[in-house]
C-alpha positions in Angstrom: -5.6 10.4 101.2 -3.3 7.9 102.8 -1.9 10.2 105.5 -4.9 12.3 106.6 -6.9 10.1 109.1 -9.8 12.6 109.7 -10.9 16.0 108.4 -12.7 18.4 110.9 -14.8 21.1 109.3 -15.5 24.1 111.6 -16.5 27.8 111.2 -18.6 27.2 108.1 -20.8 29.9 106.5 -24.1 28.4 105.3 -26.4 29.7 102.7 -29.8 27.9 102.5 -31.7 27.6 99.2 -35.5 27.2 98.8 -38.2 27.5 96.2 -41.5 29.3 96.3 -44.0 29.9 93.4 -46.2 33.1 93.7 -49.8 33.3 92.7 -51.1 36.1 90.5 -52.3 38.1 93.6 -48.8 38.2 95.0 -47.2 39.0 91.7 -49.5 41.9 91.1 -48.9 43.2 94.6 -45.1 43.2 93.9 -45.5 45.0 90.6 -47.7 47.7 92.2 -45.5 48.6 95.2 -44.4 52.2 95.3 -40.7 52.6 95.0 -38.2 55.3 96.1 -36.7 57.3 93.3 -33.4 55.6 92.4 -30.1 57.4 92.6 -27.5 57.2 89.9 -26.7 53.5 88.9 -28.1 52.0 92.2 -31.1 49.8 92.9 -34.1 51.1 94.6 -36.5 49.7 97.2 -40.2 49.9 98.0 -41.3 52.8 100.2 -43.1 50.3 102.4 -40.4 48.1 104.2 -43.0 46.1 106.1 -44.8 44.5 103.2 -44.9 41.3 105.3 -47.8 42.9 107.1 -49.9 43.0 103.9 -52.5 40.2 103.3 -51.2 39.8 99.7 -47.8 38.7 101.0 -49.1 36.2 103.6 -48.2 33.1 101.6 -44.6 34.3 101.1 -44.2 35.3 104.8 -45.4 31.9 105.9 -42.9 30.2 103.6 -40.1 32.4 104.9 -41.0 31.6 108.5 -41.4 27.9 107.9 -38.1 27.7 106.0 -36.3 29.8 108.7 -37.5 27.4 111.4 -35.8 24.6 109.5 -32.6 26.7 109.2 -32.7 27.3 113.0 -32.7 23.5 113.5 -29.4 23.3 111.6 -27.9 25.8 114.0 -29.7 24.3 117.0 -30.9 27.7 118.0 -33.5 28.1 120.8 -35.9 31.0 120.6 -39.4 32.0 121.5 -40.6 33.7 118.3 -39.3 34.3 114.8 -40.0 37.8 113.7 -39.7 39.3 110.2 -38.4 42.8 111.1 -38.4 44.1 107.5 -39.5 43.0 104.1 -39.3 45.0 100.9 -39.2 45.0 97.1 -35.9 45.6 95.3 -35.9 47.0 91.8 -32.9 47.2 89.6 -33.1 48.9 86.2 -30.6 48.1 83.5 -27.1 49.0 84.5 -27.9 49.6 88.2 -26.2 47.7 91.0 -26.5 46.9 94.7 -23.3 47.7 96.5 -21.7 45.4 99.0 -23.6 45.4 102.3 -24.8 43.5 105.3 -28.0 43.6 107.3 -27.2 44.7 110.9 -29.3 43.9 114.0 -30.8 40.8 112.6 -29.9 37.1 112.6 -31.0 35.9 109.2 -31.7 37.7 105.9 -33.0 36.5 102.6 -33.8 37.2 99.0 -36.4 35.6 96.7 -37.0 36.1 93.0 -40.6 36.2 91.9 -40.0 36.8 88.1 -37.9 35.4 85.3 -34.6 37.2 85.2 -33.5 37.3 81.6 -30.2 39.1 82.5 -29.1 36.2 84.8 -27.6 38.8 87.1 -26.5 36.9 90.2 -26.3 37.7 93.9 -22.6 37.5 95.1 -21.4 36.6 98.6 -18.0 37.4 100.0 -15.7 35.3 102.1 -16.2 36.7 105.7 -12.8 35.4 107.0 -10.5 38.4 107.3 -7.2 36.4 106.9 -8.4 34.0 104.3 -6.6 35.7 101.4 -3.3 36.7 103.0 -1.5 34.0 101.0 -3.2 32.3 98.1 -1.3 29.3 96.6 -2.1 28.4 93.0 -5.0 26.1 92.7 -6.3 23.5 90.2 -10.0 24.5 90.8 -11.9 26.8 93.2 -13.8 25.0 95.9 -15.5 25.8 99.2 -12.1 26.1 101.0 -10.5 28.5 98.5 -13.3 30.6 97.1 -13.3 34.3 98.0 -16.6 34.8 96.3 -19.6 32.6 95.5 -22.5 33.6 93.3 -26.0 32.3 92.8 -28.2 33.0 89.8 -31.5 34.8 90.5 -33.7 32.2 88.9 -37.5 32.5 89.1 -39.0 31.1 92.4 -35.5 30.6 94.0 -34.8 32.0 97.4 -31.8 32.1 99.7 -31.5 32.5 103.5 -28.1 33.5 104.9 -26.6 35.0 108.1 -27.3 38.7 108.2 -23.6 39.6 108.8 -22.6 38.0 105.5 -21.5 40.6 103.0 -23.2 40.4 99.6 -23.8 42.5 96.5 -25.5 42.5 93.1 -23.3 43.5 90.0 -24.8 45.8 87.3 -27.9 44.3 85.9 -28.2 43.7 82.2 -32.0 44.1 82.3 -34.6 45.2 84.8 -34.7 42.9 87.8 -37.0 42.5 90.8 -36.5 40.7 94.1 -37.9 40.5 97.6 -35.6 40.9 100.6 -36.2 40.5 104.3 -34.6 40.3 107.7 -35.5 37.9 110.6 -34.8 38.3 114.3 -35.0 35.5 116.8 -36.9 36.7 119.9 -35.7 35.0 123.1 -32.6 34.7 125.3 -29.1 35.6 124.1 -26.0 34.4 125.9 -25.8 32.1 128.9 -27.9 33.1 132.0 -26.1 34.9 134.8 -22.9 35.6 132.8 -23.4 39.4 132.7 -23.2 38.9 128.9 -26.8 37.8 128.3 -29.9 39.6 127.2 -33.6 39.1 126.4 -34.3 40.3 122.9 
């Protein structure tokens, strides 16, 4: 690029990937969680949405907290405590889907796949910029500047941490599919002190 002397990248949306392998104790606990009865063509969740309090999930919750601490360093966030506010099992039967949604009242959310997913049903994230698709010139190839959607395969042991406000969904599953989801809140000070727009959370 002979004419562009510098490129400034701002306002990014970051999705962090990690890996975690479960032992048999954790895998059995996931399989034995009681689930809500699913409605037509939708995924269902575990009745207990605080599975992070169970001893069987301790290794996973430690991994989530340790990984989120690294994520916070990227953002340079200051906080007192990281708190997993909810954690639950998602179960999708063949043909069911998880509609577009966000996770309100949290800072980070995540998903992790404990089992092999033979259907290769991905998780899909949507571009959060409201004006990004007002005009769309023809392109040679989609890239991070032009993509309206990005998807990640739900491979065994893979996990993703992302901003809770980022809209995402799961298309209809080709086979049964299980994942674990969670939300994380940063306990501490929000906003600048004495601005009348600050709070302790």
